[in-house]
C-alpha positions in Angstrom: 115.6 60.2 101.1 115.1 64.0 102.1 111.7 65.3 101.0 112.1 68.4 99.0 108.6 68.5 97.4 108.8 72.1 96.1 111.1 75.1 96.3 109.7 77.8 98.3 111.8 79.2 101.1 111.9 78.3 104.7 112.5 81.4 106.8 114.8 81.3 109.8 113.3 82.8 113.0 114.5 86.3 112.8 115.2 88.7 115.6 112.9 91.6 115.6 113.6 95.0 117.0 110.1 95.3 118.5 110.7 92.2 120.8 114.1 93.4 122.0 117.6 92.2 121.2 117.8 88.5 120.9 114.0 88.0 121.4 112.1 85.6 119.0 108.8 86.6 117.3 106.0 84.7 119.2 104.4 84.1 115.8 107.4 82.5 114.2 105.6 79.1 113.9 104.1 80.4 110.7 107.4 81.1 109.2 108.2 78.6 106.4 107.0 76.6 103.5 103.4 75.1 103.4 101.4 72.8 101.2 97.7 73.8 101.4 95.8 70.6 100.5 92.1 71.1 99.6 89.6 68.6 98.5 89.4 70.2 95.1 87.1 73.1 95.5 87.3 74.0 91.8 91.1 74.3 91.8 92.9 72.7 88.8 95.1 70.8 91.3 94.1 70.4 94.9 97.5 71.4 96.3 98.5 75.1 96.5 102.0 76.1 97.5 102.9 79.1 99.8 105.8 80.5 101.6 104.9 82.5 104.7 107.0 85.0 106.8 106.1 87.1 109.8 107.3 90.6 110.6 106.0 91.9 113.9 102.3 90.8 113.7 102.1 91.2 110.0 102.1 88.0 107.8 103.5 88.2 104.3 102.8 85.3 101.8 103.9 84.5 98.4 102.7 81.5 96.5 101.4 79.8 93.4 97.8 78.8 92.6 96.4 76.2 90.3 93.5 77.7 88.4 91.2 76.5 85.8 90.3 78.8 83.0 89.0 78.9 79.3 90.2 80.7 76.2 88.1 80.7 73.1 85.9 78.0 74.8 88.8 75.8 75.3 90.1 74.6 78.9 93.4 76.2 80.0 95.2 75.7 83.3 97.3 78.5 84.7 99.5 79.0 87.7 99.4 82.6 88.7 101.6 83.9 91.5 100.0 85.9 94.3 101.3 88.1 97.1 99.3 88.2 100.2 99.5 90.0 103.6 97.4 90.2 106.8 97.6 90.9 110.5 97.5 88.3 113.3 94.6 88.9 115.8 94.8 88.6 119.5 93.2 85.1 119.4 95.9 83.9 116.8 93.6 84.0 113.7 94.4 85.9 110.5 93.2 86.7 107.1 95.5 87.1 104.2 94.5 89.2 101.2 96.1 90.8 98.2 97.6 94.2 98.8 96.7 97.1 96.6 99.6 96.4 94.2 99.8 92.6 93.8 102.8 91.0 92.1 100.5 89.9 89.3 97.2 91.4 88.0 95.9 87.8 87.9 94.0 86.2 90.7 94.1 89.4 92.7 90.8 88.4 94.7 92.6 85.7 96.8 92.0 85.2 100.5 93.4 82.8 103.0 92.2 82.4 106.6 93.7 80.4 109.3 95.0 80.4 112.8 98.5 80.0 114.4 99.8 76.4 114.1 99.3 73.9 116.9 101.9 71.0 117.0 103.3 72.2 113.7 100.0 72.0 111.8 97.2 74.4 110.9 94.1 74.5 108.8 92.0 77.2 107.2 90.2 78.1 104.0 91.3 79.5 100.7 89.1 81.4 98.2 89.9 82.9 94.7 87.4 85.1 93.0 86.6 84.6 89.3 88.7 86.9 87.1 89.6 87.7 83.5 92.8 88.7 82.0 94.4 89.1 78.6 97.9 88.4 77.2 98.8 90.9 74.5 98.0 89.5 71.1 95.6 86.8 72.5 92.0 86.5 73.3 90.5 87.0 76.8 90.9 84.3 79.4 88.1 83.7 81.7 89.1 82.0 85.0 86.5 80.5 87.3 86.3 80.9 91.2 87.8 78.4 93.4 87.5 77.8 97.2 87.7 75.2 99.9 89.1 74.2 103.3 92.6 73.0 103.6 95.0 71.3 105.8 98.3 73.0 105.9 101.5 70.7 105.9 105.0 72.1 106.6 107.6 71.5 104.0 111.4 71.3 104.4 113.9 73.8 103.0 116.0 73.1 99.9 119.7 72.9 100.0 121.5 71.0 97.3 123.3 70.7 94.1 121.5 69.7 90.9 123.0 69.1 87.4 121.7 68.5 83.9 122.2 69.3 80.2 120.9 72.4 78.3 118.3 72.2 75.5 117.6 75.1 73.3 115.0 73.6 71.0 117.1 71.2 69.2 117.2 67.5 69.7 120.8 67.5 70.9 122.1 69.1 74.1 124.1 72.3 74.3 126.3 72.3 77.3 126.0 71.4 80.9 124.7 73.1 84.0 125.4 72.6 87.7 123.2 74.6 90.1 123.7 74.9 93.8 120.7 76.3 95.7 120.4 77.4 99.3 117.3 78.7 101.2 117.4 82.3 101.9 115.8 84.3 104.8 112.8 86.5 105.1 114.0 90.0 104.5 112.6 93.0 106.5 113.6 95.3 103.8 111.3 95.9 100.8 112.8 95.4 97.3 112.0 97.5 94.4 109.3 96.2 92.2 107.9 93.7 94.8 105.4 94.5 97.5 106.1 93.9 101.1 109.2 91.8 102.1 111.4 89.9 99.8 111.6 86.1 100.1 115.3 85.6 99.2 117.0 82.8 97.4 120.7 82.4 96.8 122.6 80.2 94.5 125.6 79.6 92.1 125.4 78.2 88.7 128.2 76.7 86.5 127.8 76.6 82.7 130.3 74.5 80.7 130.5 73.3 77.1 127.8 75.5 75.6 128.1 77.0 72.1 125.4 79.7 73.0 125.4 80.4 76.7 128.4 82.0 78.4 130.7 79.5 80.2 131.7 80.2 83.7 130.6 80.4 87.3 127.8 82.8 88.2 126.7 83.7 91.7 123.9 85.8 93.4 125.2 89.2 94.5 124.8 89.7 98.2 121.1 90.0 99.1 120.1 90.2 95.5 116.6 91.5 95.5 115.9 89.8 92.0 116.3 86.3 93.6 113.4 85.0 95.4 111.4 81.8 96.2 107.7 81.8 95.7 105.5 78.7 96.2 106.5 76.0 93.8 108.9 78.3 91.9 112.1 80.1 92.4 113.8 82.8 90.5 117.6 83.5 90.8 119.6 86.2 89.2 123.3 85.8 88.6 126.3 87.9 87.9 129.8 87.2 86.8 132.7 89.2 88.4 134.1 91.6 85.9 131.3 91.1 83.4 128.0 92.6 82.6 126.4 89.2 81.7 122.7 89.1 82.4 121.8 85.5 83.3 118.8 84.4 85.3 117.2 81.1 86.1 113.7 80.1 87.0 112.8 76.7 88.2 110.1 74.5 89.5 110.2 71.3 91.3 108.7 68.1 89.8 105.7 67.2 92.0 106.1 63.6 91.1 109.8 63.3 92.0 111.2 65.7 94.4 114.8 65.1 93.2 114.1 66.7 89.9 113.8 70.5 88.9 112.9 71.8 85.5 115.1 74.9 85.1 114.7 77.7 82.5 117.9 79.6 81.8 117.5 83.1 80.4 120.4 84.9 78.8 120.2 88.6 77.7 123.0 89.9 75.5 123.9 92.3 72.7 124.1 90.8 69.2 126.6 91.7 66.4 124.6 94.7 65.5 124.4 95.9 69.1 120.7 95.1 69.6 119.5 93.5 72.7 118.7 89.7 72.2 117.9 86.9 74.4 118.2 83.1 74.5 116.2 80.6 76.6 117.4 77.1 77.5 115.4 74.3 79.2 117.4 72.2 81.5 116.1 69.0 83.3 118.0 68.8 86.6 118.6 66.0 89.0 119.9 66.4 92.5 123.5 65.0 92.6 123.2 63.1 95.9 120.3 61.1 94.4 122.4 60.3 91.4 125.2 59.0 93.6 122.7 56.7 95.5 121.3 55.0 92.3 
């Protein structure tokens, strides 16, 4: 069975103008999905997931951390997203740090050091400084520092069709969803609202039999900047031809079973009074080729 442990994006080796037409970036061995396995080091989970892409000698990374925090004296685990970048030095080493405007205000003191892979593998260290943050209406969260050495393992791309039923908080399901996901490419163009280069994702979703969500086939529009892969998560925005439906999906691979995705479907619409309203559905998905083999 194919290994699809999480859903970050594997980058294709892209041709860069700085190396001439048809030339390959000599640092392209860093492009792709990586699991950074630590021995613990204060992380809530020893495995951190990142997607790396190289443009010239600059590395861009988007990923998800597993951090231990407390709120009102009680333990709390969070998974903040971080966006990092750094320059590759002449000896192949690099340091990735948060830019001035990170994707999230959480875990902005994150640093990854490493060296260009040899035989498809590399190792390094990761450190996250202690930080505090507050969700509106809630008390302050205190998150502890974490650090450690890691071994980086490359992970394959995701291409497949997954299906499942929609749940909106009631015991009975409300409709069915089929999601087709394909890996995108590292884009050398900045997208509004995100620092650096966008890590694209593409997909198509088919919704049927729902009393609350719109039925139909929805697809990503071209190189849609709102769709991206980031560590163990992905976000895809959809549109419907001739319609203004605002439908998006975010998902996370099940770490214990790579054929399963927990999808969240978010639908924004106008209610009868013309006010903006939203609906969220939870959809456990299973990869269709695994269903056929069982």
